[in-house]
C-alpha positions in Angstrom: -4.6 -7.8 23.2 -4.8 -11.4 21.9 -1.4 -12.9 22.3 -2.0 -15.6 19.8 -3.1 -13.3 17.0 -1.4 -10.0 17.7 2.1 -11.5 18.3 2.6 -14.0 15.5 6.3 -14.4 16.5 8.4 -16.0 13.7 5.5 -17.4 11.7 5.4 -16.6 8.1 2.1 -14.8 7.1 0.8 -18.0 5.4 1.8 -20.2 8.4 0.2 -17.8 10.8 -3.0 -17.8 8.8 -3.1 -21.5 8.5 -2.4 -22.0 12.2 -5.3 -19.6 13.1 -7.5 -21.3 10.6 -7.0 -24.7 12.2 -7.5 -23.3 15.7 -10.8 -21.7 14.7 -11.9 -24.8 12.8 -11.3 -26.8 16.0 -13.3 -24.3 17.9 -16.1 -24.5 15.4 -16.2 -28.3 15.6 -16.5 -28.1 19.4 -19.3 -25.6 19.2 -21.1 -27.6 16.6 -21.0 -30.6 18.9 -22.6 -28.4 21.7 -25.1 -27.2 19.1 -26.2 -30.7 18.3 -26.3 -31.8 22.0 -28.3 -28.7 23.1 -30.7 -29.2 20.2 -31.4 -32.8 21.3 -31.7 -31.6 24.9 -34.3 -29.0 23.9 -36.3 -31.5 22.1 -36.3 -33.9 25.1 -37.1 -31.1 27.5 -39.8 -29.8 25.2 -41.5 -33.2 25.2 -41.3 -33.3 29.0 -42.9 -29.8 29.2 -45.7 -31.0 26.9 -46.2 -34.1 29.0 -46.3 -32.1 32.3 -48.7 -29.6 30.7 -51.1 -32.3 29.6 -50.9 -33.9 33.0 -51.6 -30.6 34.8 -54.6 -29.7 32.5 -56.2 -33.1 33.1 -55.3 -33.7 36.8 -55.0 -30.1 38.0 -51.9 -30.8 40.0 -48.1 -30.9 39.4 -47.7 -27.2 38.7 -44.2 -27.0 40.2 -42.6 -29.7 38.0 -44.1 -28.0 35.0 -42.7 -24.6 36.0 -39.3 -26.0 36.7 -39.3 -27.8 33.3 -40.4 -24.5 31.5 -37.6 -22.6 33.4 -35.1 -25.2 32.4 -36.2 -25.0 28.8 -35.8 -21.2 28.8 -32.3 -21.4 30.3 -31.4 -24.1 27.8 -32.7 -22.0 24.9 -30.6 -19.0 26.1 -27.5 -21.1 26.4 -28.1 -22.6 22.9 -28.5 -19.1 21.4 -25.1 -18.2 22.8 -23.6 -21.3 21.2 -25.2 -20.4 17.8 -23.8 -16.8 18.2 -20.3 -18.2 18.8 -20.7 -20.4 15.7 -21.6 -17.4 13.5 -18.6 -15.5 14.9 -16.2 -18.3 14.4 -17.4 -18.8 10.8 -16.7 -15.2 10.1 -13.2 -15.5 11.5 -12.6 -18.6 9.4 -13.7 -16.6 6.3 -11.2 -13.8 7.2 -8.2 -16.1 7.5 -9.2 -18.2 4.5 -9.3 -15.1 2.4 -5.9 -14.1 3.8 -4.5 -17.5 2.8 -6.1 -17.2 -0.6 -4.3 -13.9 -1.2 -1.0 -15.5 -0.3 -1.7 -18.5 -2.5 -2.9 -16.4 -5.4 -6.4 -17.7 -5.5 -8.2 -14.5 -4.4 -9.1 -12.8 -7.7 -12.9 -12.5 -8.2 -13.7 -13.5 -4.6 -14.0 -10.0 -3.1 -15.3 -6.5 -3.8 -13.8 -5.1 -7.0 -15.1 -1.5 -6.6 -16.3 -1.3 -10.2 -18.6 1.6 -9.2 -15.5 3.8 -8.7 -14.3 3.4 -12.3 -14.2 6.6 -14.2 -13.2 6.7 -17.9 -12.3 10.3 -17.6 -9.8 9.7 -14.8 -6.1 9.9 -16.0 -5.2 6.3 -14.8 -8.1 4.5 -13.0 -8.9 2.1 -15.8 -5.4 1.7 -17.2 -3.7 0.5 -14.0 -6.1 -2.3 -12.9 -7.2 -0.3 -9.8 -10.8 -1.6 -9.9 -12.6 -4.7 -11.1 -11.9 -8.4 -10.8 -8.4 -9.2 -9.7 -7.7 -5.5 -9.1 -5.7 -3.5 -6.5 -8.9 -2.5 -4.9 -10.0 -6.1 -4.5 -6.6 -7.1 -3.2 -6.6 -4.4 -0.5 -10.3 -4.4 0.4 -10.2 -6.7 3.4 -13.0 -4.7 5.2 -16.6 -4.4 4.3 -18.0 -1.0 5.3 -18.9 1.3 2.5 -17.1 4.1 4.4 -13.9 2.1 4.1 -14.5 1.3 0.4 -15.1 4.9 -0.4 -12.0 6.0 1.5 -9.8 3.4 -0.2 -11.1 4.5 -3.6 -10.4 8.1 -2.8 -6.8 7.3 -1.7 -6.1 5.4 -4.9 -7.6 8.1 -7.1 -6.1 11.1 -5.4 -2.4 11.2 -4.6 -1.6 12.5 -1.1 1.1 15.0 -0.3 4.4 13.6 1.2 3.6 14.6 4.8 0.2 12.9 4.7 1.8 9.8 3.1 4.4 9.5 5.8 1.7 9.8 8.5 -0.3 7.0 6.8 2.9 4.9 6.5 3.7 5.3 10.3 0.1 4.3 11.2 0.1 1.2 8.9 3.5 0.2 10.3 2.1 0.3 13.8 -0.8 -1.9 12.9 1.2 -4.3 10.8 1.4 -7.2 13.3 -2.1 -6.6 14.9 -3.7 -9.5 13.2 -6.4 -9.7 15.9 -7.4 -6.1 15.4 -7.9 -6.6 11.7 -9.8 -9.8 12.4 -12.2 -8.0 14.7 -12.7 -5.2 12.2 -13.5 -7.7 9.4 -15.9 -9.8 11.4 -17.9 -6.8 12.4 -17.6 -4.9 9.1 -18.6 -7.9 7.1 -22.1 -7.4 8.3 -22.1 -3.6 8.5 -21.8 -3.4 4.7 -25.0 -5.3 4.2 -27.3 -2.4 5.3 -25.4 0.7 6.3 -25.6 3.6 3.8 -23.1 6.3 4.9 -24.4 9.0 2.4 -28.0 8.6 3.6 -26.9 8.6 7.3 -24.8 11.7 6.9 -27.5 13.5 4.9 -30.1 12.6 7.5 -27.8 13.8 10.3 -27.2 17.1 8.7 -30.8 17.9 7.6 -33.2 20.3 9.3 -36.5 18.8 10.5 -39.5 20.7 9.3 -41.9 19.5 11.9 -39.9 20.7 14.9 -42.2 22.5 17.3 -41.9 23.0 21.0 -45.7 23.2 21.6 -46.2 19.9 19.8 -43.5 18.2 21.9 -45.4 19.4 25.0 -48.9 18.8 23.7 -48.6 15.3 22.5 -47.2 13.8 25.8 -49.9 15.6 27.7 -52.7 14.3 25.5 -51.2 10.7 25.7 -51.2 11.0 29.6 -54.8 12.3 29.6 -55.9 9.4 27.3 -54.3 6.9 29.6 -56.0 8.6 32.6 -59.4 8.5 30.9 -58.9 4.8 30.2 -58.3 4.1 33.9 -61.2 6.4 34.8 -63.5 4.4 32.5 -62.5 1.1 34.2 -63.0 2.5 37.7 -66.2 4.5 37.1 -67.7 2.5 34.2 -67.9 5.8 32.3 -66.2 5.9 28.9 -67.4 9.2 27.4 -64.1 11.0 28.3 -62.1 8.1 26.8 -64.2 8.3 23.6 -63.8 12.1 23.3 -60.0 12.0 24.0 -59.6 9.1 21.6 -61.2 11.1 18.8 -59.2 14.2 19.6 -55.9 12.3 19.8 -56.5 10.4 16.5 -57.3 13.7 14.8 -54.2 15.4 16.1 -52.0 12.4 15.3 -53.4 12.1 11.8 -52.6 15.8 11.2 -49.1 15.5 12.5 -48.3 12.2 10.7 -49.1 13.8 7.3 -46.1 16.1 8.0 -44.0 13.3 9.5 -44.5 10.6 6.8 -41.4 11.6 4.7 -39.2 12.1 7.8 -40.1 8.7 9.2 -39.1 7.0 6.0 -35.9 9.0 5.8 -34.9 8.0 9.3 -35.5 4.3 8.6 -33.7 4.4 5.2 -30.7 6.1 6.7 -30.3 4.1 9.9 -30.6 0.5 9.0 -28.1 -1.9 10.8 -26.9 0.7 13.2 -26.2 -2.0 15.8 -23.5 -3.2 13.4 -21.9 0.2 13.2 -21.8 0.2 17.0 -19.6 -2.9 16.8 -17.0 -1.2 14.6 -17.0 2.0 16.7 -16.5 -0.1 19.9 -13.5 -1.9 18.4 -11.9 1.4 17.4 -12.6 3.0 20.8 -11.1 0.2 22.8 -7.8 -0.1 20.8 -4.7 1.7 22.1 -2.4 3.5 19.6 0.9 5.3 19.5 1.4 6.8 16.1 0.2 10.4 15.8 -2.3 9.7 13.0 -4.0 6.8 14.9 -4.0 8.7 18.2 -5.6 11.7 16.4 -8.3 9.4 14.8 -9.1 7.8 18.1 -9.3 11.1 19.9 -11.7 12.3 17.2 -14.1 9.5 18.4 -13.8 10.8 22.0 -14.8 14.4 21.2 -18.2 15.5 22.5 -18.2 13.9 25.9 -19.8 10.6 24.9 -18.4 7.7 23.0 -19.9 7.5 19.5 -20.7 3.8 20.0 -23.0 4.8 22.9 -24.5 7.6 21.0 -25.2 5.4 18.0 -26.6 2.7 20.2 -29.0 5.2 21.7 -30.2 6.1 18.1 -30.4 2.4 17.3 -32.8 1.8 20.2 -35.0 4.7 19.0 -35.1 3.3 15.4 -35.8 -0.2 16.8 -38.9 1.1 18.7 -39.9 3.1 15.6 -39.9 0.0 13.5 -42.4 -1.6 16.0 -45.1 0.8 14.7 -45.9 -1.9 12.2 -46.8 -4.3 15.0 -50.5 -5.0 15.1 -51.0 -3.9 18.7 -49.1 -0.6 18.1 -51.2 0.0 15.0 -54.3 -0.2 17.1 -53.2 2.0 20.0 -50.2 3.9 18.6 -52.2 6.9 17.3 -54.0 7.3 20.6 -50.7 7.8 22.5 -48.7 9.4 19.7 -46.3 6.5 19.6 -44.5 7.4 16.3 -44.7 11.1 17.0 -42.9 10.7 20.3 -40.2 8.6 18.8 -39.6 11.0 16.0 -39.2 13.8 18.6 -36.5 11.6 20.2 -34.9 11.0 16.9 -34.9 14.8 16.2 -33.4 15.5 19.6 -30.7 12.9 18.9 -30.1 14.4 15.4 -29.7 17.9 16.8 -27.1 16.7 19.4 -25.1 14.2 17.3 -26.1 14.6 13.7 -23.3 17.0 12.7 -20.7 14.5 14.1 -21.9 11.6 11.9 -19.8 12.6 8.9 -16.6 12.7 11.1 -17.4 9.4 12.7 -17.8 7.6 9.4 -14.7 9.3 8.0 -12.8 8.0 11.0 -14.2 4.5 10.5 -13.3 4.6 6.8 -9.7 5.8 7.4 -9.1 3.4 10.2 -10.2 0.5 8.0 -8.0 1.5 5.1 -5.0 1.9 7.4 -5.7 -1.6 8.7 -6.0 -2.9 5.2 -2.6 -1.3 4.2 -1.1 -2.8 7.4 -2.5 -6.2 6.5 -1.0 -5.9 3.0 2.4 -5.0 4.5 2.2 -8.0 6.9 1.4 -10.4 4.1 4.2 -9.1 1.9 7.1 -8.5 4.3 9.5 -8.0 1.4 7.6 -5.0 0.0 9.3 -1.6 0.7 7.9 1.6 2.2 8.6 4.2 -0.5 10.7 7.3 0.2 9.8 10.7 -1.1 12.1 13.4 -2.5 10.5 16.9 -2.7 13.6 18.4 -4.4 13.9 16.5 -7.7 11.5 14.9 -10.1 12.4 11.2 -10.0 11.2 7.6 -10.0 13.9 5.3 -8.9 13.0 1.7 -8.2 15.2 -1.2 -7.2 14.0 -4.8 -7.9 10.4 -3.7 -8.5 7.5 -5.7 -10.0 3.8 -5.5 -10.6 2.0 -6.0 -7.2 -0.7 -8.1 -8.7 1.7 -10.7 -10.0 2.5 -13.7 -7.6 5.8 -13.0 -5.9 7.1 -16.4 -7.0 6.4 -15.5 -10.7 7.2 -11.8 -10.8 10.6 -10.9 -12.4 12.0 -7.8 -10.7 13.7 -5.0 -12.6 15.5 -1.8 -11.8 14.4 1.5 -13.2 15.7 5.1 -12.9 13.8 8.0 -14.3 14.8 11.5 -13.5 18.2 13.2 -12.9 18.5 14.1 -16.6 16.6 11.0 -18.0 13.0 12.0 -18.6 11.9 9.6 -21.3 12.3 5.9 -22.0 11.2 4.4 -25.3 10.6 0.7 -24.5 10.6 -1.7 -27.5 10.1 -5.4 -27.6 8.2 -8.3 -29.3 4.7 -9.5 -28.5 4.2 -11.0 -25.0 7.6 -9.8 -23.8 6.1 -8.0 -20.8 6.1 -4.3 -22.0 2.5 -3.6 -20.9 2.9 -5.4 -17.6 6.1 -3.5 -16.9 4.6 -0.1 -17.6 1.5 -0.9 -15.5 3.8 -2.0 -12.7 5.4 1.4 -12.7 2.0 3.1 -12.5 0.5 0.8 -9.9 3.5 1.2 -7.6 3.5 4.9 -8.0 -0.2 5.0 -7.1 0.3 2.7 -4.1 3.2 4.8 -2.9 1.2 8.0 -3.0 -1.7 6.2 -1.3 0.5 5.4 1.7 0.9 1.7 1.0 4.1 -0.4 0.7 5.2 -1.2 -2.9 6.5 -4.3 -4.6 10.1 -3.3 -4.7 13.3 -3.6 -2.7 13.5 0.1 -2.6 11.5 3.0 -4.2 12.5 6.6 -4.1 10.2 9.1 -5.9 8.9 12.6 -5.9 5.3 13.6 -5.7 3.8 13.1 -9.1 0.5 13.2 -11.0 0.2 9.9 -12.9 -1.2 9.9 -16.4 -1.6 6.7 -18.3 -2.8 5.6 -21.8 -2.6 1.8 -21.7 -6.1 0.3 -22.3 -8.0 3.1 -23.9 -11.2 1.7 -25.4 -13.5 2.9 -28.1 -17.2 3.5 -27.4 -19.8 2.3 -29.8 -22.6 4.0 -27.8 -20.7 7.3 -27.7 -19.5 7.1 -31.3 -15.9 7.4 -30.3 -13.1 5.5 -32.1 -10.1 4.1 -30.2 -7.8 6.6 -31.8 -10.1 9.6 -30.9 -10.4 8.2 -27.3 -6.6 7.9 -27.2 -5.9 11.5 -28.3 -8.5 12.7 -25.8 -6.6 10.9 -23.1 -3.3 12.4 -24.3 -5.0 15.9 -24.1 -5.9 15.1 -20.5 -2.3 14.1 -19.7 -1.0 17.2 -21.5 -3.3 19.4 -19.4 -2.2 17.6 -16.3 1.5 18.4 -17.1 0.7 22.1 -17.0 -0.2 21.9 -13.3 2.0 22.4 -10.3 2.9 18.7 -9.8 5.3 16.9 -12.2 3.6 14.2 -14.3 4.6 10.6 -14.6 3.3 9.5 -18.0 2.9 5.9 -19.1 2.0 5.4 -22.8 1.5 1.9 -24.2 1.6 1.5 -28.0 0.9 5.1 -28.5 -1.2 6.2 -31.6 -1.3 2.7 -33.0 -4.5 3.6 -34.8 -2.8 5.7 -37.4 -0.2 5.2 -40.1 3.5 4.9 -39.3 4.4 8.4 -40.4 1.7 10.1 -38.4 2.4 7.9 -35.5 6.1 8.9 -35.4 5.4 12.6 -35.8 2.5 12.6 -33.3 4.4 10.6 -30.7 7.5 12.8 -31.0 5.4 16.0 -30.6 3.4 14.6 -27.6 6.4 13.2 -25.6 8.5 16.2 -26.5 5.9 18.6 -25.1 5.6 16.5 -21.9 9.3 16.4 -21.4 9.6 20.1 -22.0 7.1 20.7 -19.2 9.2 18.7 -16.7 7.3 15.4 -17.0 9.0 12.0 -16.9 7.7 8.7 -18.3 7.8 5.8 -20.7 6.5 5.0 -24.2 6.2 1.3 -25.3 6.2 0.3 -28.9 6.4 -2.4 -31.5 7.2 0.2 -34.1 11.0 0.5 -34.2 10.7 3.8 -36.0 9.8 5.3 -32.6 13.2 4.2 -31.3 14.6 7.1 -33.3 12.9 9.7 -31.0 15.7 9.8 -28.4 18.2 10.9 -31.0 16.6 14.3 -31.1 16.1 14.9 -27.4 19.5 16.0 -26.3 20.2 13.1 -23.9 16.9 13.3 -22.0 15.6 10.1 -23.6 17.0 6.6 -24.0 16.0 3.3 -25.5 15.4 0.1 -23.5 13.9 -3.2 -24.6 12.6 -6.6 -23.7 13.5 -9.6 -25.9 12.7 -13.2 -26.5 14.7 -16.3 -27.3 14.1 -19.9 -28.4 14.2 -22.7 -26.0 13.7 -26.2 -27.4 11.9 -24.7 -30.4 9.6 -22.6 -28.2 9.6 -18.9 -27.6 10.7 -17.9 -24.1 10.9 -14.6 -22.3 13.1 -13.5 -19.4 11.2 -10.2 -18.8 14.4 -8.4 -18.0 14.9 -4.8 -19.0 17.9 -4.2 -21.2 19.4 -1.0 -22.7 19.1 -0.3 -26.4 16.6 -1.2 -29.1 15.2 -4.7 -29.6 16.5 -6.6 -32.6 14.1 -9.5 -32.6 10.5 -10.0 -33.7 8.2 -12.9 -32.9 4.9 -12.0 -34.6 5.4 -14.6 -37.4 6.7 -17.2 -34.9 3.6 -16.8 -32.8 1.4 -17.1 -35.9 3.2 -20.3 -36.7 2.8 -21.7 -33.1 -1.0 -21.6 -33.3 -1.1 -23.0 -36.8 -2.0 -19.8 -38.6 0.9 -20.0 -41.0 3.2 -22.8 -42.0 6.9 -22.8 -41.3 7.9 -23.1 -44.9 6.0 -20.0 -45.8 8.0 -17.8 -43.3 10.6 -15.5 -44.8 
């Protein structure tokens, strides 16, 4: 364990990151000085070697000084390569801590992986709650770089886990919270793994059945290769090359016939196994770390099953693939067919696949889960005021104390309390433009998703029951699909309604519901929709500018209440406190906002 990194003592997260940044920048400066000095030394030694070589060629003496100079140059080159490797490593570490500081200083949005490929318009909340894209929850949490980790994080965000699973993830993330060095090592390895590793292709290759497998071929080809080599030696010794010629023709014919069957398999192996050496790095990090929480112990033990460490097994495959890539070498092209070079390596790859292929899926799943748990622990470390949510399986509820949207800077976020459940199933939230209604309702949803993902939430305390989240906040029309915004919205409402018929209670979040129709239809439609959801045991919130909707709670027998946000004037300017208050809003700022940008004149206002 690295005492400097894994025991940050009383440092604040930002102070710890800045301290480690400076330490590594100092290390980098020192290594760069060595890089420059060794570079000059290599040039000088290279000139000396050239001088001694010319002298030896012309005078035919002085071989020993030349050999010593060449040996010294080789040693110097090896030392220099080590320095360059350390420079690359330190630069990766600097990137890691700089990104951590950027998150804490709110300059991270757009600098990482947004996970846009996981967006699904048919999902009940993925697009509405800023889970993916620039400045999203995914980008905030995605401090790793393997695709296995990205896919695991996306799955956890999109699929709520049961309470027992959530608690196991929380305990694991708590244990990793102060292990800054562990997260650093994962990042600096994983940053390069992502460049070439394709988990789906690797898993598919590991689980496929080879069509060319044949015991007689695996015996015949080595025998023919040995006979060809023997005929070559025989030709040199006896000056008789007829056996060599006949065996060369035979081997080339057999190799050509086999390679027709192998061509697709060779391409599949190379496509699936690029950058395996980098996967080895991640596996080694996980195998060497010691854990205590049951989930982490279980994950680590999964890597030890089978009698051999996955890192060693993958390294063995990496060597096979490395030699397989050498078939493009000119010398191998000339002689490879004569000794069945590619065929022999494919037999080794097939043997590896039979032994370890079925385990690849589990290894990658473990890598992905470990990385996500490390990411959640890093988020918890960087936000020590965030709470670990508690879960109540007995009563449908969402009770948050001093909660805010996790994507807002902590210094700017205004905390609020909220209690849904225990008789209160619906809140109608009214308020003027820019008063914070949409951000508030998104904050509820994002915290609920994070809670059921196993992450800490932006709140002093959160107690909730397992819930299926359904949101209609930023439903968009589709020109290509010929779908209007109103039609897209009612399709989303149908999805949430169907969700409410399932076994898990629904948390519904509806922003400016049915704004694409007239006021009468909007009131009637909203009343029907929320009434049906409440009747099915759902809890949730509707935001609105239309104060007619504030009448809905009157007919719901105490299960619904009105709350609002409001604005006020400060020195002639609109100001907002973003505090949730009971009752219906009594102010409107639309005309004032129109005036503030010069759209209407003050004297024309009513």
